[in-house]
LOLUMBA-96557 format. One record per atom (N, C-alpha, C): chain; x, y, z; residue in three letters. Coordinates in steps of 0.05 Angstrom, whole numbers, plus 5000, padded with zeros to 4 digits. Each point is the difference from the previous one (the first is absolute). Example, Ala and Ser with C-alpha at 12.3 -4.5 7.8 and 13.67 -1.06 7.14 Angstrom:
<recs>
A/5264/4886/5156/Ala
A/4982/5024/5000/Ala
A/5018/5024/5000/Ala
A/4993/5021/4986/Ser
A/5016/5024/5001/Ser
A/4985/5022/5014/Ser
</recs>
This chain:
<recs>
A/8934/9153/7408/Met
A/5017/4982/4987/Met
A/4988/4972/5000/Met
A/4980/4997/4991/Glu
A/4986/4973/5008/Glu
A/5016/4977/4981/Glu
A/5012/5003/4978/Asn
A/5012/4983/4981/Asn
A/5030/4995/5010/Asn
A/5011/5015/5020/Leu
A/5025/5000/5006/Leu
A/5002/4987/5030/Leu
A/5000/4968/4994/Gln
A/4996/4983/5024/Gln
A/5024/4977/4995/Gln
A/5011/4997/5025/Leu
A/5017/4976/4994/Leu
A/4982/4975/5004/Leu
A/5010/4981/4985/Pro
A/4988/4974/5005/Pro
A/5004/4986/5029/Pro
A/4981/4991/5009/Pro
A/4999/4988/5026/Pro
A/5029/4983/5008/Pro
A/5014/5010/5016/Gly
A/5022/4992/5010/Gly
A/5023/5012/4979/Gly
A/4991/5018/4985/Gly
A/5024/5011/4978/Gly
A/5021/5016/5012/Gly
A/5021/5002/4986/Ile
A/5019/5018/5008/Ile
A/5007/5024/4984/Ile
A/5005/5023/5011/Leu
A/5006/5020/4982/Leu
A/5029/5004/4994/Leu
A/5007/4999/4973/Leu
A/5026/4999/4999/Leu
A/5014/5031/4985/Leu
A/4981/5017/4994/Gly
A/5009/5024/4986/Gly
A/4971/5021/5002/Gly
A/5007/5021/4999/Leu
A/4979/5021/4997/Leu
A/5010/5021/4983/Leu
A/4984/5013/4984/Gly
A/5006/5022/4985/Gly
A/4975/5020/4997/Gly
A/5008/5022/4993/Thr
A/4979/5022/4995/Thr
A/5008/5018/4981/Thr
A/4986/5015/4985/Asp
A/5004/5018/4978/Asp
A/4978/5020/5000/Asp
A/5004/5027/4998/Ile
A/4981/5017/4993/Ile
A/5009/5022/4977/Ile
A/4980/5005/4981/Ile
A/5011/5013/4980/Ile
A/4978/5021/4992/Ile
A/5010/5021/4992/Glu
A/4979/5022/4986/Glu
A/4989/4990/4976/Glu
A/4969/5001/4995/Val
A/4990/4992/4977/Val
A/5006/5019/4978/Val
A/5006/5025/5004/Glu
A/5011/5019/4980/Glu
A/5025/4989/4987/Glu
A/5018/4989/5014/Arg
A/5022/4993/4995/Arg
A/4998/4973/4973/Arg
A/4982/4984/5007/Ile
A/4997/4983/4982/Ile
A/4986/5006/4973/Ile
A/4980/5024/5005/Ala
A/4987/5014/4974/Ala
A/5024/5014/4984/Ala
A/5018/5013/5014/Arg
A/5019/5015/4985/Arg
A/5019/4981/4986/Arg
A/5008/4974/5013/Ala
A/5014/4979/4984/Ala
A/4986/4990/4975/Ala
A/4976/5003/5002/Ile
A/4981/4989/4977/Ile
A/5002/5021/4981/Ile
A/4997/5026/5003/Glu
A/4998/5024/4985/Glu
A/5030/5001/4983/Glu
A/5022/4990/5017/Arg
A/5023/5007/4986/Arg
A/5011/4975/4983/Arg
A/4990/4975/5013/Gln
A/5012/4977/4990/Gln
A/4978/4981/4983/Gln
A/4975/5007/5006/Gly
A/4979/4985/4988/Gly
A/5000/4972/5002/Gly
A/4992/4986/4980/Asp
A/5001/4963/5003/Asp
A/5026/4993/5002/Asp
A/5025/5013/5000/Arg
A/5026/4991/5005/Arg
A/4997/4993/5027/Arg
A/4998/5021/5016/Phe
A/4997/4998/5035/Phe
A/4978/4980/5004/Phe
A/4976/5000/4993/Leu
A/4980/4978/5007/Leu
A/5009/4975/4996/Leu
A/5011/4993/4973/Gln
A/5008/4974/4995/Gln
A/5024/4991/5013/Gln
A/5018/5018/5012/Arg
A/5022/4993/5011/Arg
A/4992/4990/5031/Arg
A/4982/5013/5012/Val
A/4994/4999/5025/Val
A/4976/4984/5008/Val
A/4981/4998/4983/Phe
A/4977/4987/5009/Phe
A/4995/4973/4978/Phe
A/4987/4978/5011/Thr
A/4991/4978/4985/Thr
A/4979/5009/4984/Thr
A/4993/4984/4979/Glu
A/4978/5004/4983/Glu
A/4974/5000/5016/Glu
A/4997/4980/5021/Glu
A/4977/4997/5019/Glu
A/4997/5026/5010/Glu
A/5021/5012/5017/Glu
A/4997/5023/5016/Glu
A/4993/5027/4983/Glu
A/5011/4997/4977/Arg
A/4991/5022/4979/Arg
A/4971/5003/4995/Arg
A/4990/4973/4994/Ala
A/4969/4997/4992/Ala
A/4985/5009/5026/Ala
A/5006/4991/5019/Tyr
A/4986/5004/5025/Tyr
A/4997/5033/5005/Tyr
A/5023/5010/5006/Cys
A/5005/5027/5002/Cys
A/4984/5019/4982/Cys
A/5004/4992/4972/Phe
A/4990/5018/4982/Phe
A/4965/4992/4997/Phe
A/4993/4984/5012/Ser
A/4969/4995/5000/Ser
A/4986/5019/5019/Ser
A/5015/5015/5017/His
A/4988/5022/5014/His
A/5002/5028/4984/His
A/4983/5015/5007/Ala
A/4998/5026/4985/Ala
A/5027/5016/5010/Ala
A/5010/4999/5022/Tyr
A/5026/5014/5009/Tyr
A/5020/4980/5006/Tyr
A/5016/4990/4985/Pro
A/5014/4974/5007/Pro
A/5027/5008/5015/Pro
A/5009/5025/5004/His
A/5027/5004/5011/His
A/4998/4991/5030/His
A/4980/5007/5020/Pro
A/5000/4990/5027/Pro
A/5008/4967/4998/Pro
A/4987/4988/4982/His
A/5002/4968/4999/His
A/5028/4997/4991/His
A/5011/5011/4979/Leu
A/5025/4991/4992/Leu
A/5023/5008/5025/Leu
A/4994/5025/5013/Ala
A/5016/5007/5020/Ala
A/5003/4981/5023/Ala
A/4976/4988/5008/Ala
A/4998/4980/5019/Ala
A/5015/4971/4995/Ala
A/5000/4999/4971/Arg
A/5016/4973/4991/Arg
A/5031/5006/5000/Arg
A/5005/5024/4995/Phe
A/5028/5012/4995/Phe
A/5010/4993/5032/Phe
A/4987/5014/5020/Ala
A/5005/4996/5027/Ala
A/5002/4974/5011/Ala
A/4985/4979/4990/Ala
A/4998/4971/5010/Ala
A/5024/4993/4987/Ala
A/5009/5000/4976/Lys
A/5024/4989/4989/Lys
A/5023/5009/5018/Lys
A/5002/5024/5007/Glu
A/5024/5010/5016/Glu
A/5000/4986/5029/Glu
A/4974/5001/5014/Ala
A/4998/4986/5022/Ala
A/5008/4975/5004/Ala
A/4992/4981/4978/Val
A/5012/4972/4996/Val
A/5027/5000/4999/Val
A/5011/5015/4981/Ser
A/5030/5003/5000/Ser
A/5015/5009/5026/Ser
A/4989/5011/5018/Lys
A/5007/5010/5024/Lys
A/5000/4971/5019/Lys
A/4975/4984/4997/Cys
A/5001/4979/5016/Cys
A/5022/4977/4995/Cys
A/5007/5000/4973/Phe
A/5023/4982/4992/Phe
A/5028/5012/5008/Phe
A/5001/5026/5005/Thr
A/5021/5018/5005/Thr
A/5020/5001/4976/Thr
A/4987/4999/4977/Thr
A/5016/5004/4976/Thr
A/5000/5021/4985/Thr
A/4973/5015/5003/Gly
A/4992/5027/4985/Gly
A/4994/4987/4970/Gly
A/4992/5020/4985/Ile
A/4995/4987/4970/Ile
A/5028/5005/4985/Ile
A/5007/4980/4987/Gly
A/5028/4996/4989/Gly
A/5004/4975/4984/Gly
A/5023/4992/5001/Ala
A/5006/4972/4989/Ala
A/4985/4978/5012/Ala
A/4999/5000/5027/Asp
A/4985/4973/5013/Asp
A/4969/5005/4998/Asp
A/4992/5022/4996/Leu
A/4966/4998/4998/Leu
A/4992/5023/4982/Leu
A/4992/4998/4975/Gly
A/4991/5022/4983/Gly
A/4972/5011/5004/Gly
A/4994/5022/4990/Trp
A/4975/5011/5001/Trp
A/4978/4978/4999/Trp
A/5001/4988/4978/Lys
A/4978/4980/4990/Lys
A/5004/4977/5014/Lys
A/5018/4995/5019/Ser
A/5003/4977/5013/Ser
A/4978/4995/5025/Ser
A/4988/5029/5004/Val
A/4979/4996/5023/Val
A/4973/5011/4979/Val
A/4978/4982/5006/Ser
A/4977/5011/4985/Ser
A/4977/4999/5023/Ser
A/4985/5018/4997/Ile
A/4975/5001/5021/Ile
A/4975/4998/4983/Ile
A/4988/4980/5011/Tyr
A/4971/4989/4986/Tyr
A/4980/5002/5029/Tyr
A/4978/4990/4993/His
A/4977/4999/5018/His
A/4992/4974/5006/His
A/4993/4996/5024/Gly
A/4989/4970/5009/Gly
A/4969/5004/4997/Gly
A/4986/4979/5006/Gln
A/4971/4996/5000/Gln
A/4984/5024/5014/Gln
A/5015/5011/5024/Arg
A/4986/5018/5016/Arg
A/5010/5033/4993/Arg
A/5014/5000/4975/Gln
A/5012/5020/4988/Gln
A/5024/5010/5019/Gln
A/5009/4982/5015/Glu
A/5023/5006/5013/Glu
A/5028/4999/4983/Glu
A/5017/5020/5005/Pro
A/5026/4998/4983/Pro
A/5017/4974/5010/Pro
A/5010/4986/4981/Leu
A/5017/4979/4999/Leu
A/5026/5005/4983/Leu
A/5021/4983/5005/Val
A/5025/5003/4990/Val
A/5006/4977/4983/Val
A/5010/5007/4977/Arg
A/5008/4977/4979/Arg
A/5028/5008/4995/Arg
A/5019/4977/5002/Leu
A/5031/5005/4999/Leu
A/5007/4985/4976/Leu
A/5016/5009/4981/Asp
A/5014/4989/4979/Asp
A/5020/4983/5012/Asp
A/5018/4987/4979/Glu
A/5020/4983/5008/Glu
A/5019/5009/5020/Glu
A/5010/5029/4993/Lys
A/5018/5013/5020/Lys
A/4992/5001/5026/Lys
A/4971/5006/5001/Gly
A/4989/5004/5027/Gly
A/4995/4974/5015/Gly
A/4999/4979/4984/Gln
A/4996/4973/5015/Gln
A/5023/4989/5006/Gln
A/5023/5010/4989/Val
A/5025/4990/5008/Val
A/5008/5015/5028/Val
A/4995/5024/5001/Leu
A/5001/5016/5028/Leu
A/4980/4987/5017/Leu
A/4974/4994/4996/Leu
A/4986/4988/5020/Leu
A/5012/4972/5011/Leu
A/5010/4986/4981/Gln
A/5015/4974/5010/Gln
A/5024/5004/5017/Gln
A/5018/5021/4989/Arg
A/5024/5008/5015/Arg
A/4997/5007/5030/Arg
A/4977/5014/5001/Thr
A/4993/5013/5031/Thr
A/4986/4982/5019/Thr
A/4992/4978/4985/Gly
A/4984/4977/5014/Gly
A/4969/5008/5004/Gly
A/4991/5020/4984/Ala
A/4974/5009/5004/Ala
A/4982/4984/4984/Ala
A/4973/4999/5008/Thr
A/4977/4986/4982/Thr
A/4983/5021/4989/Thr
A/5001/5025/5002/Gly
A/4983/5020/4993/Gly
A/5008/5028/5002/Gly
A/4989/5018/4986/Val
A/4999/5025/5002/Val
A/4972/5015/5006/Val
A/4995/5012/5022/Leu
A/4971/5013/5003/Leu
A/5006/5029/4995/Leu
A/4978/5014/4988/Val
A/5004/5030/4995/Val
A/4971/5011/5008/Val
A/5002/5026/5006/Thr
A/4976/5019/5004/Thr
A/5005/5020/4986/Thr
A/4979/5014/4986/Leu
A/5005/5025/4987/Leu
A/4980/5022/5009/Leu
A/5008/5026/4996/Ser
A/4979/5019/5006/Ser
A/5008/5027/4983/Ser
A/4983/5012/4991/His
A/5002/5025/4985/His
A/4981/5020/5005/His
A/5006/5025/4991/Thr
A/4983/5023/5000/Thr
A/5007/5010/4971/Thr
A/4988/5024/4995/Lys
A/5007/5016/4977/Lys
A/5027/5010/5001/Lys
A/5014/5004/5020/Ile
A/5027/5012/5007/Ile
A/5020/4979/5000/Ile
A/4999/4979/5016/Ser
A/5018/4981/5007/Ser
A/4990/4973/4999/Ser
A/5019/4982/4999/Ala
A/4996/4972/5000/Ala
A/5017/4983/5021/Ala
A/4989/4982/5015/Leu
A/5018/4985/5018/Leu
A/4999/4974/4999/Leu
A/5024/4984/5001/Ala
A/4998/4972/5004/Ala
A/5015/4987/5020/Ala
A/4992/4983/5013/Val
A/5011/4985/5023/Val
A/5006/4964/4985/Val
A/5017/4993/5005/Ala
A/5010/4970/4994/Ala
A/5011/4986/5021/Ala
A/4992/4976/5002/Ala
A/5014/4981/5023/Ala
A/5010/4974/4984/Ala
A/5020/4992/5007/Leu
A/5014/4977/4989/Leu
A/4995/4978/5026/Leu
A/4983/4979/4990/Val
A/4994/4982/5026/Val
A/5006/4974/4989/Val
A/5002/4979/5024/Arg
A/5005/4975/4997/Arg
A/4979/4982/5017/Arg
A/4988/4983/4986/Ala
A/4979/4985/5016/Ala
A/5010/4980/5014/Ala
A/4995/4985/5020/Val
A/5011/4984/5011/Val
A/4984/4973/5007/Val
</recs>
């Protein structure tokens, strides 16, 4: 979990995790198609995932990340934090990073946090995400 590190002197304010079966995401896409994809994932996330031959594990990892971040905030996905309020993208070393929309930024300020760290893992069967709400001091 190289990328999941507190800043020096940082404080952990919240922790969330989620695990999902990759097949669950594949079935949702079969049933709902683009409606599901556009409701849950940002354009950037869809482009990244569908650049892979088998996009479902990548989509599942991002789904789990959104859930894990919502657990950090103790809100779940709903009125305070939507599916696309959390977007996962990659840094220079291809590490997963979190981008928050306006709703997410409001929650970040409300909690006194300065950032959200995330780590992802997936196999052909399942995907896991761990997220940490942190404050730099």
